[in-house]
Structures are given as structure tokens and as C-alpha cells.
N, C-alpha and C positions, 0 to 999 in steps of 0.2 A: 840833687842831680838826677834822680830817677824821675821826677816830675817834668824836669827839662826834656829828657829823652822821650818821654811819653807824649808830651805836647808836640814836640818836633815830628814825631811819627805821625800823630793825628793830623797835623797840618801838612805833612809831607805828601800824603795821598791827595789832598786838595791842589797842591802845587802841580803835582804831575798831570792833573787835568788841564791845568791852565797852560802848562808848557805845551801840551799836545794842541790846544786851541789856538796857540799863538802862531801855528804854522799859516794860519789864514789871517794873520795879524791885523788888528785894528790899533789905532793909537791907545785906545782905552785898555784893549787886552794886554798890550805890551807894558802899560803903566801898572796894571795889576800884577803882572809877573815881577816887575822890579820891586813893587811894594811887598809882595809875598817873600821875596828873597831878603828884604830888609827885616821883615818880621822873624824869620828864621834866625837870622844873624843875632837879633837882639835877644831872642829867646836863649840862644846858646851862651850868650853873655849874662843871662839871668836879669836882663833889663826889661821887666814886664811892663812897667809904667810906660816906657818909651815905645813899646811894641803895640800898646792898646790903640792910641790914635790912628796908627797906620792901618791896623786891621779893621778899625772902624770905617776908614776911608775906603778900604775894599768893599765893605758892604754897601757903601754909598754908590760907589761905581757899579756894582752888580744890579743894585736896585734900579739904577738909571738906565743901564744898557740892556738888561735882560728882564727886568720886572720883579716886583716884590714877591711873587709867588713862584720864582724860578728855583730849581733844585740848587744851582750854583749860589744863589743868595742864601738858601738854607745852609749850605756848607760854611759860607762866610760867617753867618750869624753864630753857628755852632762853634767856630773857631774863637769868635769874640766871647762867647760864653766860657770857653776854656780859659781864655786869659784872665777874665774876672774870677774865675774859680781859684787859679793860682795867686791871684792878688787878694784872696779871701774876702772878696765882695760877692757873697752868695746871692744877694737880692738881685744884682745885675746879672750874675751868671744865670739865675733862674729866668730871668726876663728874656735873655737871648736864647737860651735853650728852649724855652717854650715858643719863641717866634720860629725857630728852626723847625721844631716838632709840627707845628701847625702847617708849614709847607709840606713836610715830608708826609703827613698823614693825608694830604690831598692828592698824592700820587695815585693813578689808577692802576698802573701795572709797574710797581717798583722793581728794579734789578735787585740781585743778591747784595751788591754793594750798598745800595740804597736802604734796604731792609736792615743791614748791619749798622748803618749810620743812625737809622732810627732807633734800633735797639740800644745803641750807645748813648744817644741823647736821653732816651727813657731811663736808662741805668742812672745817669748822672743826676737827672732830676729826682730820682728816687732818694739818692744820698742827700741832696740839698734839702728835700721835704723832711727827711729824717732830722737833719740839723735844726730846722725850724720847729721840731717837736710834733711833726704830722705823721705819725706812724702809719695811719690808715692810708694816707697819700703815698707813703713809701711803697707799701704793699701793693696799691693799685698800679703804680708805675713799673715795679718789678715785674708783676704778672703781664703787663703789656710788653715789657722788653723780652720776655720769654716767648711770647707769641711772635714777635718780630724776629727773634733768633730762629724760631722754628719755620718761618716763611723763607728765611734765608738758607735753610737746610743745615743750620748749625745748632739745632736743639741738643745735640750731644757734645758741644764745645765746653772748654774749661770755663769760659765766660758765663755760659748758662749755668754751669754747675756752681759757680760763685753766687748767682743769684738764688738758685734753689736753696743753697746753704743759708743765705741771708733771711730768705723767707721762712725757712725752718726755725731760725732763731726768733723772728717775729711771731710766728704762731705759737711757739713754745711759751713766749712770755704771756701769751693770752690764755695759757693752759690748754690749748688745742693740740695736746700731745700726740694724738694718733695722726692728725694731718702733718705735724711737724716731723714726725718719724719717716713718713712717706716722702717727704721733701728731702729730708737728710739721706734717705737711701737712693733717691734718684741722683742726687749729687755724688754719693758714694760710688754708684755704678759707673758714672762717668770718669771719676777720678782714678778708679782701679784700672779702667781700660786705657786711659791716656797716660797715666803717671805710674802705674804699678801698685801693687798691694802694700808695699812697704813705705810708700811716700807719706810724708807727714800730712799732707792735705787729705789723702784717702783715710788715713787713720783718724784724723779729726772728725771727719764726717761719720765714721762708724761710732766713735765715742759719743758723739751728739745723739746719734740715733738711739744708741744703747741707753743713753741717760733719760731720753724722753719716753722710751718704751717702758722703763722701769717706773717712771712717773705715772704712766698711763695704766700701770699694773698689767703689762703685757710682757712681762719679762721672758716668758717662754719663746718670744719671737727673736730674741737676741741671738740665740743659738743658731737659728735658721740663717740670719744675715751673716754671722760670723763664718759658718761652714760654707756659704755661697761665695763670699767674697775674700776670705781669709782662711783657705782650708789648711794651711800650714801653721796655723796658730790655735791657741785655746783662749777662752774668755774667763778670766778669773778675777773676782773682787773689783770688777769695773775696769779691767785693763786687759789688752791683748797681750798674750805671752807667746812668743814664737817658740815652737817646739825645738827647733835647733839650739835655742838658748837654754833649754832644760837638760840637755843630754849631759849625763854624768853628774847632775845636781839633784839635790833633794826635791821631791815632787811636791813639797809644801807650796801652797799658793804664794806667789810673789806679792808683796804689799808695798805701796809707796811709802816713802819716808816722810815723817811729819817735818814741815819746814817752817813752822810758825817762828822759831828762834832765828831764822835767817833772813826774815823780812826787814826791810829798812823802814817800812810803815805798815801798819796792819790795822785798818779801820775796825771798829766794833759794830756789828750789826744791831740796828734798833730792834727792840722786842716787838713783833708785829701785833697789831690790834687783833687779827684773827686768832692768833695763838693766845693772846692775853685773855680772851673770852672763855677759852677752854682750860686756862691755867696750864698750858702745855709746857714741858721742859724737856731737856735731853741734850745729847751731844751730836753735832753734825760734823762728819768728816767730809770735807769738800775736796775733791780731786781737782788739781789746777794744772794748767799748762803755762809756762812763762817763756815769752820770747827773748830774742837776743839782747833786747834793751832792759830787760828785768821787769816788764809789764805782763800782767795776768792777761791771757788771751782766751782761755777756756776754763769754765767752772762746771763741776757736777757733784751735787750732794745727794743724788737720788738714792745712793746705795746706803744711806743712813735711814735707819727705821724709826724715824720721829715725825712729828707733825709737818706737813707739807709747806705751811707758812714759814716755819722755822728754816727749813731747807732753802726756801727761796731767799729768805733774809740773809743767810749765810753766803749763798752764792752771789748775791748782789754785793755784799760786803768784800767778798774775796777778790772781785774785779778791781777794787780799789787798793789792793795791796801792792807794794812795790819792793822789788828785790835787786840786789846787785847782780849784774849779769854773770852768768856761769862761764867759766872760760876752759877751753879745750885746746891744748897747745898754743896758749896765748890768744886765742880767737874766741869772741862770744858765741855761745850756742844755746839752743833751747834746752829746757829741763822741765820735769814734772815733779809733783810731790803732793802733799795732802796738808791742807790748813784745817786745824781742829777748832770749832767754836762750841763753847758750853752755854746753853740757855737755862737759866733758873727762872722759874715762874715767879712773878712779883707777888 
């Protein structure tokens, strides 16, 4: 249902333009208005396959009436791209998004709305490229999307913070930990400002920044970030601990509970080649966060003092773990814990 609402919203902005244009109505513009209404109705019913040929017909009319390089043609191509996206036809989605992007990038003086549309298309293409295994392309499109958000005056938006966070994960995977930390901190600053310091998205950005700083041997910087954005908390054992939660309690650092035994499935990490050469061994405690569906959405083993390759192998394996959703008053909630992996040198 969330996808339905998202797409209706995206197409809705496009329809509003057509409705306004229809005051000076031509038969073609009236036809487009009717077709748009049909697409919205079909999407609300979840009938994506029926909506597709209608949306494609809108593209054909736009190209004929306004030209292949017109901004309205770009919007129509973008909408077709989204339809293919929801139909899980990523190749066709990519083709239509790229067609829209080619037109957007030819604009000499784009408006704020057009810059936002450009940023959105670039962001969607980034995810599609990632799905095709093209991580470098994903990074390229994300960086261009950030520039488009900046041109639109939205560089401090939550959408921009999402891209910054994704770029942080990409650069961290390449062991560019210093760069990753900077990206996570930029995302953190936006989220604290927009959402507040106790929002889970802000805490996630901090946790990710702290994790890569530890990996970069820049652990002393974690305290600066914590004091800047979370002055009412302390950082202990890889976790933010709110001072108000410690009142009247033992001052001993709080540690996450080991949750290996609670996993429905717990893949074993392979012994990495890099660690094998050194005959490295040891225990990795991976801090994890689990969403309402029981999927692991965050891992960090940086606070284990063993070989980095073992830490990375453990983190990757932890993402494959599956848990039963935790319930609070009968409703699924997020939770966190520690998964412990023991590596013995072969």
C-alpha cells in the first residue's frame, strides 16, 4: 500500500499541471487529463499492468503535441518509469528514467520543482544500478542527486540525508572510513535538526558514524560528535546511553543482550582469505538492529578488537540473520542486540 500512495503522490503533481493547462484546452490535452485520471484510478486498485499502456499513451501524445525534449514529456516518461519499477521490470524502468533524465539535464534554467524531479530520477536510477550490481554507478547517481537537491535549495532535506547515509554505507564498504564518517555526520546533522536527537534515524546515523570512526582508528572523534548532537547522552560500549535513563541506576556501562539463541536463522560467516593468510582468530561481537519484520538493518563489529577482515565477515553474515518480530503491546517493534561469532584459525 505504501508504494501505491507514493506513486499516486508522484503522479499527482504531474496531473495538477495538466489540469491547469486544460483551461486553454485542446482535444489532446483533454484526452491526457482523462488518461491521467484512469492511471490514478488503476493504481489505487493496484492494477499496474492495466495502467502501463495508458501511461505510455500519455507519453506518445506528449511527444507528438509538445516534442520529445519537452519537460512534460520528461514527466510522462518518469511516470512510466515508476510503473515499470512497481512491476519489478527494472530494465524498462531504467530506460524510461534515463529518457526523462536526458530531458531534465538539457534545461537551461530549471525551476525548483524541476530540480527536485531531476534529483528524484537520479535517486531512483541509483537504486536500479545497485540492483544490477553497479555500485560505482550508484555512487555516481547519488552524488548527482545531491547536487540537484542543492540547486533546489533542499540540501538539508530528509531526502538528501537518506542519500548521504547510503553514500556512507557505500564508502564504508570500500574501507574509505574517514569519508564514510563525514557522510554519516552530514546525514546526522540534518536528522537531528529535522527529527530530533531521539529519533531512530538520527541515532542510526550516529551509530554508523561511530562504527566507521572506530574502524578508521579515529575513536577520539566519536565523543565530539556525541557531545555536539546528543549532549544529554553518553557513549558507552558502542551505544548511546541517555543520562535520564541512568538516574538511580548502577553507573556500570550498559551492554546489549546476546541474541544468538533468538535467531530463526543465523548464517555462519566464511573464514576470509585475508584472515586465513595471517591465521587470525578471535571473537567478534556484532551490534545489530532488527526492524519490525525481524530483518537485520544495521550491523557493527568495530568494537571487537580482532582482525578487520573477521569483523567485516561477521557483519556481512549478521545481515543474513532472521528473527521473529519483537512485540510491544501486541505490535511489532524494532529492537537491538549482539550476535557473537567465534573464528578459529584453520
